[in-house]
N, C-alpha and C positions, 0 to 999 in steps of 0.2 A: 504494500500500500504506500509506503513512504516514497518508493521510487516514482510512482505515478504522481503523488503530491508534489514531489520536487519538480517534475516536468510541468505540471499545472501551474505551479508558483512561478516558474521561470519563463513561460511563454509570454511574449509581449502583447498579449490580448487580454480581454476581460469577458466575463459572462459566458454566454453560449459559444462565442467564437473561441474562447480559451479551452472550453470543454471539447469542442470538435477538433481543434488543433492537437490537443493532448491525446485524444483518441487516435488520430491519424499517426502521430509520432510513436505511440506506444503499442498500437495494434489492439488496444482494449476497446470493447464496445462502448458507445457513448453513455449508455445507462450505467456502466461500470465506473466510468470517469465521474459521472454525476454522484454516484455513491461515495467515491473517494473525496470529491469536492465537499460534500456534506459533512463527512467525517473530519476532514481537514478544517473546515469552518468551525466545527464544534470542539476540536481538540488541537488547535493550531500550535499552542505552546508545547504540548507533548510531542507532536510530530516534528516540529522544528528542533526540539532537543534531541530527538532520535537521529535526525538527519545530521546534526552537528556531531553527534557521537560517531556515527558511521564515517563521516569525513575525517575526524581525528584518527580513527582506527586505520583508515586507508592511508592517510599521510604517514602514520607510524610504520605501517607494513611496507609501503612503497617509497619510503624516503631513500635518498641516495646512499645513506649510511647502511641501511638494511639490505640493500641490493649488492653489496660488495661481498 
């Protein structure tokens, strides 16, 4: 879910256009993106915290020092 929320958040559109673009980019059905949008709207802080944690983990795992 957070992956879809990240795409939805980052598209440079709003409303139904953002939902349709996110569906196109992710291959998820529009009704699925709407469900994610509703969840993201209700739990934005929690979803953003999870995305930030995933980003920190990815940076740690894929940092230049860890790839040596």
